[in-house]
N, C-alpha and C positions, 0 to 999 in steps of 0.2 A: 503494499499500500504506500508506503514512504517513499519507494523508488518510482511509482507512478505519479505522486504529488511534485517529487522533484523534477521528473521528466516534463510534466506539464508547465512549471514555472519557467523552466529553461527555453521555452517558445516565447515568453514576453520579453523581447530583446529591448534595447535601448530606442531602436527605430521604431518599433511597434509604441512605445510610450510616447515617443516624440508625435508621432502620427495622431495618437489619441488625444495628447494635449492640444494640438493642432484643431482637431475636430470639435474640442470642447470651446475652443477660442471662436472657431467659425460659427458654432452654435450661439454662442452669447452675442456676437455681433449681429446675426440675422435676429435675433430677438430683439435687440436694442434697434435695428433699423426699422423692424416691424412696428414697434412703439413709436418710433419717432413718425412714421407715416401715418400711423392711425391718429396721433394727437396732431398731426398736421391737418386731416381730413377733418378732424373735431373742430378744430379751431377754424377752418374755412367754411365750414357749414354754419357755425357760431357767427362769423361775420357776415355771411349772406343773409342770415336771418334777423341779424342786429340791422343791416341796412336796409331790409324789408321793412322792417318796423319803422325806422326813420322815414321812408319813403311815405308809407302810410299816415305817419304822424303830420307829415307835410300836407299831405292831402286833407285830413281831417280838420286841420288849422287854416286851411286856405278860406280867405275872406274876400269876396267878391263885392264890387261896389253894389248897395241897396238899390232896388227900383230902377234898374237900369233898362231903359225902353229899347225896343228891338231896333228903331229907326235912329239910334244914337250916330251922330256925324262926327266924325274924327277929322280933325283939319290937319293939314300937311304942308310941310315948308316946301322950298324947291329942291332940297338935298334928295339924291337919287343914288341907288346902286345900280350899277351894272353887272349883270352875272353872266360870265362865259365859262361855262364849265368844260366844254369841248373845243379845242382850238381848231378843230377840222369842221365844227358846226358853225355856221356863220349866224345862226339864229341869236338873238340878244333879247333878253326880257328885262324891263327896267321898271321896278317897283319902289315906292316911296319907303324912306327911311326915316323911322320916329327920331326926333329930336326933343330935348326938353321944353315943355310946354306944348306940344302938339296934342296931346290926351291926356287931359287931367284925370280922366277915369283911370285909365291904364297906369298912369304914374302914381296914382294914390294906392292901387292894388299891389303894384311893386313894391311901394315902400313899406305897406303893411307886412308884405310876405317876404320881405329879404332876409335870409339867413347867412351864417357864415361857417364854413368847415373848420375842422380842427388846425387846419395850416393856414387859415385865415384868408381864404378865398369866399368873396361875396357871390351869392347865387340866388335866384328867386324862380318861382314857378311861371312860366309864361303860357301854359296851357295844361289841360288834362285830357290824356287819351284813355277811352273806356271802349272794351272790344267784349260785349257781354257774352257772346258765343264760348268764349275760353275764359272767361273770368279775368281779363285783365282790365285793371282800373290803376293808373298812376299818373303823379304830377310829371310833367315835362321840364326840366330844369333849363334854362336859357341858354347854356352852352355846353360844349363836349370837351372834358377833360378827363382823366383817367380817375380823378379823384371823385367826379361828380357822377360818373358811370356807376360807380360802386353804390351810389345813393339810389338814383332812379333813371330811367329813360332820359335821353338829353335831346334838344334840339340841334341838328347837324347842319342844315342848309336849308336856304329857301326864304319866302316871304314870311310875314308875321301870319301867325295862325289865322285859318278860315278867309285868307284873301286869295286872288288870282295867283297861281304859282304851283310849285311842287314842294310842299312842307315836308322835310325829311327828318326823321326822328331815328335814332340809334340808340340800342338798349342790349344788355348783356343777354346771353342764353347761359343762365346757371344750371339749367338741366335739372332743375328741381321745382319746377313750376312758379318759379320766381322771375320777375321781370319779364322779358320777351321769351321764355323757355316755350311758351306755347304757340307762339306766332308763326313757326314754321307748318302747324296744323291747319291754319286759315285756308280756306277754300274761296272760289270765286263767288260773289254774291254774298258774302257775309260782311256785316254792318260794323264799321269803325267810327266811333263818335268823337269829336274833338271840340272841347271847349275852351274858348279864349278867355282873355283877361275881363272882357264885358261881360262874361256870363253866358254869352251865346253859343249854343251848341249846334254844329252842322254834322249830317252824316254822311258817310263815304261808303261807297260799295266796293268791295274787292274786285279786282277784273284781271289780276296778272300775279303771278308767283314764279320766281325762278332762282337760279345761283350764279354768282359771280365770283371771280378771284377777289382776293381783299384790296388789290390796288386797282379794282375796276369803279370808277366813281359815276358812271354814265347815267345810273339809276338818279342821280340828284339833277340830272338837266331840267330845266326851266320851261322846257317844249311842252306846253300844256294846251295849246289852241286857245287861250284865254280861260281856260277852265280851273276849277278848283281841285288839287290832289294831293294826297299826302303818302308818303313812301316810309315804310318800315324797315329797318336794317338790323340784322342781328346774325350771329355765327351759326353755323351747322354745329352737330353735336361734338365732332371733331376738331372743331375751330380752322379747318382747312379752308372754307368757303365762307361766302356771306349769303345768308337768305333774304331776298328782296322781295317785299308785298307792297303791290300798288293798288291804290284804291282811288276813285273820284267821286266827286261830289253826287249825292242823290237829289235830284230835282223833283 
């Protein structure tokens, strides 16, 4: 019996001990990495939910001007913007640019609803997008930055909300039903509602949906034949392409 035990021990060589030690180290490193990845996932989900809560808080606290009539007239100065998004397309659209004093209603709404990010960036809600069929209802922040995109969908390009032209909105696809995650599911004929700072809501009907490369901005063209359109922009689930949803005003 003793001879058998001694013989078995002889098989545990220094090389085997070294390999066993390496396996243990690899195992602990793997466990550590899994814990790190899991913690990152938990934090990412927490961050998304926190930003979703901020977005909904902005929406619930948004104050429009009371008793705004549907026939409100907004005066504009001679200032204008010329939008040329495709140099090969000679078409140009000129629309009025708001300056201080042009619209008391909008300026008052903006003043009441201006917030500041943790980094000090000021922002305000310039519109609300509501898509009943997929349960999307978010404030549209007035400019697009990485920081603001984490809070809510953002205005990307085009005229002011519900004016002639192509109003473009960009939002993250968080793949967890937040922000524009459900936008790729939209089909032709579904309704998108856009509410501007005067409290006026205009309905738009989806008429096209397609994919483009991230560098392709042709979807922001202002060539609408004098109509009002909106464009929703988000990522595919693998972030390799952009999902474009186009809608035009329901008359």
